Each structure stands twice: as structure tokens, then as C-alpha cells.
N, C-alpha and C positions, 0 to 999 in steps of 0.2 A: 729647226726641223718642223715640218708641217705634218698634220695627221695623215696616217696611211689610209684611213677610211673616211671618205667624204659622206658622212651620215646625212641623210635627208632625201628630199624629192628633187630629181633633176630631169631636165628635158634634154636628152643626149642621144647620140647615135649608138648603134650596136658596137662599132669599133671603139668608141670612147668607153662604153660600158665594159667591154672586154679588158681594156687597159686598166680601168679602175678595179675590176675584179682581180686582175693579176696583182696589183699593188696591195689590195686588201688581203690577198692570200699569202703575202709575204715575199713576192718576187723582188729580188734585189739586183738582178742583172738582165738586161735586154740587149740582144745583138741582132741586127736586122739590116736588110737592104731595101730601099723604098720600091714598092710596086703597087699599082692599082689592082684592086680596091682595098688593100690592107695598109696603105701608107699612113692613114690617120691613127692607127694603133701605134706605130713607131713615133709619130709626131707627138702624141699625147704622152707616151712613155718618156720621150726626151725631155718634155717639160716637167713631168711629175717626179721621175725617179730621183733626180738630185735633191729634191725637197725631203725625201724620206731616207736618205743615206744610201741610195742605190746607184747603179752605174748603167749608162746608156752608151752603146757604141754602134755607130753606123759602119758596117763592114764593107769590103770592096765588092762582095757579091753574096749570093745566097748560100754558096758552099761554105764560105768563111763564116757566115752568120750562124748556121747550125753548129759548125765546129766550135764557135766561141761559146755557145750555151752549154755544150757538153763539157768543155773545160771549166767553165764557171761552176757547173754543178759539182765537180769534184773538189772545188775549194770550199764547198758547203753552202753555196748560194742556191736559192730557188731561181730558176732561169727560164726565159721564154724568148721565142722569136715569132714573127708573123710574116706571112707571104701570101702569094696567090699563084695559080697555074704554073707558068714557066719556072718561077722560083721554087715552087714545091717540087718540081721535077729535079731541079739541081740539088735539092736536099736529100734525095732518096738514098744515096750511098751512105751518108753520115747518119741518116735515120737508122739504117741497119747497124751501124757502129754503136749507136745509142742503145739499141735493143741488146746487142751482143755483150756490151759492157754493163748492162743493167743500170743505165744512167737516168735518173729522174729529170725530166724537163718537159716543157709544153711547147708545142708547135701549132700555131694558128694558121689555117688556110681559109682565107676569105675567097671563096670560089668565084671564078668568072667563066665565061664561055671559051672553050678551047675546041680542038687542040692548037698547039703552037701559040702564036700571039692572040688568035681568036678575036673575040670582042672584049677588049680590056675593061671597058666601063659598064658591061652588062652582065647580068646574073647567069649563073649556071650551077649545076650540081654534078658535074661530070668527072669529079676526082675521087668519087667514093670507093671505087675498086683500087685505084692507085693508093689510097690511104691504107688499104689492107695488104696489098701485094706489090707496092711500088719498089721496095728494095728487094735484092736478090736473097735467095735462101728461104728457109722455113722459120717462122717466128710468130710471136703474138704481141699485139699492142692494144691500146684502147683508143677509140675515137668517139667523140661526142658531137652532137649536132644541135646547136641552139636555134630557137625559132623566133626570138624577139630580142630587142636590146636588154630588157630585164633578164631574160634567159642567158644572154651573153655574160652578164655580170655573174650570175650564180654558177653557170656551167664552167666558167674560167676558174672560179674557186674550186669547184669539184674536180676539175682537171688537175690542178696542182695537188689536191689531196690524194687523188688516186695515183698520181705519178710518184709522190713521196711514199705512199703506203706500199706500193708494189714495185718500186724501183724500175719504172718503165717510162719511155716517152709516151705522152698522151697527146693526141691530136684533137684540135677543135675545128670541126669541119663546118664553118659558117658559110654564108654565101653573100654575094654583093648586096642584095636587097636588105637582108638582116643587118649587114655591116653598115650600110649607109642610111637606113631609115632612122628617124628620130621619134622617140616615144618617151613617156614618163618612165623613169627608172627609180625605184625606191631602194636606197642603200641603208641597211640597218646599222645600228651601233656596233662598234667593233666587238663588244662583249657578246653579241648575238651570232657572230660568225665563228663556226667551228673550223679549226685548222688542224691539219695533220702534218707532222714532221717525219722525215725518214727515220727508220730504226737505226740507233747508234750502237756500236759494239761496247761490250763491257768485258771485264776479265783481263787476263794476262796478255800483254801485247806481243810477247814472244811466241805465243801459241795461236795467234789470230790467223784466220783464213778468210780472205776477202769475199769469197763466194760460197761460204758454208751457210746453207739456208737455215732460217729460224723456224719457229713452229708453223707459220703460215706459208712457208716455202720461200720467204724473202730473206736474203742475207742482210745483216746489219751493214751500214755503209759509213766508214769513217771519212773525214775530210783530209785532204792533203795538208800535212803540217800537224796532224794530231799525234804523230809518233808511231803510227802503225806502218807496217810494211805494205806498200801499195804498188801493185804492178797492173796497169790497165792496158789491155791489148784487144784488138779485134780478131786476133787469131783464136782458134779453139783453145780453151784454157781449162785448167783444173781449178779446184776450190781455192788454191792459193793465188790464182790469177796468172799463173805462169803458163806460157804456151805448152800445149800437150798434143802432139800430132798423132793421136791414136783414135781409132773408131770408138773405143770405150769412153774416152774423154768427150768426144762429140755427143755421144748418146747421153752422158750424164749432164752436160751443159744444156742440151736442148730439152731434156726432161725438166730441168729446173726452169728454163725460160718459158716454156709453154705451160708447165704445171701451175706456176704461181698465178696465171690468169685463168686457166680452165678449171682449177680447183676452187676458184672464188667467184664464179659467175653470178651467184645470187647477190653478192655485194656490189659487183661492177655493173651489171646490166640494169638499166632503168628505162621504163616505158611509161607512157601516159595514155589513158583511155577516155573516150568521149562517146557516150550513148552506146556502150558496148554490152549492156546487161542482157538485151534480147536480140542483139544484132545477128543477122545471118549473111550480111554483106559487109566486109571489113575493108575500109580504106586505110592503106598503110602509107605514111608519109613522114617527112623529117624536114628540119629547116623551114624556110619560108613556105614550102609546099604544104605545111601543116595548115596554114590559113585557107588554102584552096580546099583541103580535105574537110575542115570544119564547116565551111559554107556548103560544100556538096552534101555532107551528112544531113544538115538541116533541110536542104532543098529536097533531097530524096525522101526524108521522113514525111515531108509535107505531101508527097505524092503517094505515100503508103508503103514505101520500101523500108525494111528494117535495116538501116545502115548505121554503122558505127565507125569510129576512128581509132586506130592504133598508132600513136606517135612514137617513133624511135628516138629516144633521147640518147641512149647509147646505141650506136650503129655497129661498132666492132668492140668486143665480140658480138656477133649477131645473135639475137634471141631465138635460136633455132627451136628449142624445146617449146617455147610459147607458141610459135607459129604452127608447129606440128600439132599441138593440143587444140588450138583454135580450128585448124583445118578439119578436124574430125567432127565439128559441130556446126559448120557454116556452109553456105552455098559457094562462096568464093571471096577472093581478095582483089582489090584494085589498088595497085601501087601508083602513087602520084609523085613524080620526081622530074626535075629539069635535066634530064639526060635521056638516052634512048634505051634504058632498061637495066641499069647496073644492079640496083637493089631489088628490082622486080625479079631478076633471075634467082636471087637468093630466096625470095618468098616462094617462087615457083618450085625451087628445089626442095624446100622444107615442107611445102604443101603436099608433095609426093603424089599428086594425082587425086588426092581425097577431095579437093575443092578446086574450083577454077582459080587461075592466077592470071590476072589481066594487067595491062600497063596503060596508063595515061601519062605519056611523057612528051618531051619536046627536045629539039636540038639545042635549045638554050636561047638566052637573050631577054626573056621576060617571064613573068609568073604565069602559071597555067590557070586558065579561067575555070571556075567551078562548073560552068555549063558543059565543058568537055567531059568532066567526070560523070555528070548526070546523064549525058548522052550514052556513055559507056554502060552505065547501070541499066538504063532503059532498054538498051539493045541486047544485053547479055543475060539479064535476069528477069524472071516473070514475077508478078505480084502473087 
């Protein structure tokens, strides 16, 4: 057995850092189907997992890939898959199954330009709304957006911890540039990495209810084979896990699924700020577009504009309260993203007319140049 944590300094890609983060987080099962630009995650997991007592399976397609990690999670394993664009679309039905059955797992989407086959080898951030609303029905989940290879390592660990803590699928919404760029990644000693494991049931097994929530709204989760009565279904179900075809059961189930996220927003939502202390123009970005935003802030400051950056580390659930609070004290927002306005519209909605909400976006294929952001600021805001 080789060590699960490769402590030290490494020069690796974001995809490899994501794989190393998963293994450091305790991932023991990876099921996936190769697709650009996420294949390198699968390749690295195929090489590393057997060395740490884990299992890698290349499935026949992305539908089977996400189904495999749901099944693995119910055996007690921390599980993950990785995909991009078209593969992510194929996973949407089973993503809903994971939400409904409250199954902890991690799904990585290294975004490329779409729709359809699009530009397979070039970057995009056009799957952000699909991440939130891609499956049918009403539900809640968590989506994180790493902005560097180092961040890929840490956010993958955080994704597993959030998934285990709240029994929910967690999405890592990376992008091709972050996935393929190589930078220094510092991996700490295993003793410095905080890990979270799913809550386990205690007490009499004959009185156990599979979906009876604990104090934080999350139900303890046994593994198949632990001796508990386990019935897992995508149908509306009661606290025992049995199908219950009533309006009341649907209300109770959805209150639990949404409540465990909405009642813990302070723990789940993470953002980072740069030069925001006195900012009256706020650049909002995530993923690789954060680098565009950082450069644009410094350029705007050099010209006398009070610009700052708000980085969305957690994109879903969206930091609505924070945007609303900021909107009351700034001139406006400039959202920078490699799509035609998906998160921009969320910023605009939350700004509620109190501040301007502008977009610097693109149809995809390359990073947005900071000059475009600066042009927008000079055109729309006065000194």
C-alpha cells in the first residue's frame, strides 16, 4: 500500500491535483467514461487507486458511470466520477436520483465549450445553470468552482467533506484551462487535512428509519451490510425509505432535501475577496475567470477606479444575501464568465436594481482578456 497523501511540492495539472485531492479525502471508488478535458482525472485515478486499496472502473458510458458511484456510496465508499459537457448532460437523470436518495458522492465537470460536441479541447463555463437545474424537479445541491490546480486539490477535499456532511451530491465545476494548466501544488501532511465522514446510525436496528433527520437536518446513513433495513428508491418516500405516493410525503421529503442545504448556508457558502474594502465597482467571477478579474481590478485601480473582486468559490447555493448586501453600497457589478450570462443573471436578480449589473462574457474557447473588463468599467462608470 502506498500513501494516500503525496505530501510535498509538485508541478502538476489541475486534473491531476483533483485526483490527488480525491484520494487524500478518502475516495475509494471511481467510475467514469473518458472524455476531453476530464480524461486525465480518470487516468490518474486508474493509476493511483489500486495503490491505496481503492477501485477504478471504466464504465460503458456516463450514465453508467454516475450510477456506479451512487451504488458504491451505499456500500460505504467515498466515490467520485469526472466528465465534461455531453457526458455531464447524460448524468443529469441519475444526479436527480442521487439528490432524491440523499447519496453522498462527487461529480467533477471539467467544462468545455458547448452546446453539443462544441469545442472539445477548448475552455468554457457554460454549464453553470445546468449544474443547478439540469435534472428535473425541485432540489438543492452544492457546486464548487476551483480557480487553480492548488485550488483543485483543496476544493476536491472540501467537496467530499460537504457531500459526506450533508448527504448530497457535490459538483466540482472546473474548466478546461484550470484542468489542463500546470502549476506548483503544495500537498500537506495527511495529519493537516481535515476529513469528514457521513453520520452513522446508532441505537436499535429494529427501530431505524433511513431518512429520519438528525439535529442538522441530515439523516444518519448506514452501509448496505451493516444490518439495517435499507430501501433506496427514487420514488417519493417516507422516513423509512419506502415509496409513499401522497402529497404529504412529497412535502416532507422536499422539506428535508432543501432544508438541510438552506438551513446551513453559512457553513456551505464560501467566497473570497480582493481589494473589496472600499470598492464601489465589484467584479464577480469564478474558475479561470478569477485571473481575468484580478488583473482587471489592479488595472482599474491604477486608473483611479475603486474596483474589487468577489470570487465565487461556492457557486450553488448562490450567495444571494451577500450580493444583496453589497448592492446597497456600490455603483455596480461586472460579472466575468466564459458564457453569455448565466451567473450574470443571478447577480442581476440579487442586485434588484439597487446597482448596475453588467456582463463581460464570451461564447467560449479562450480566457477573457482583462482589457475587455477595463473597457466595460471605463464605459459604464465615472470616476
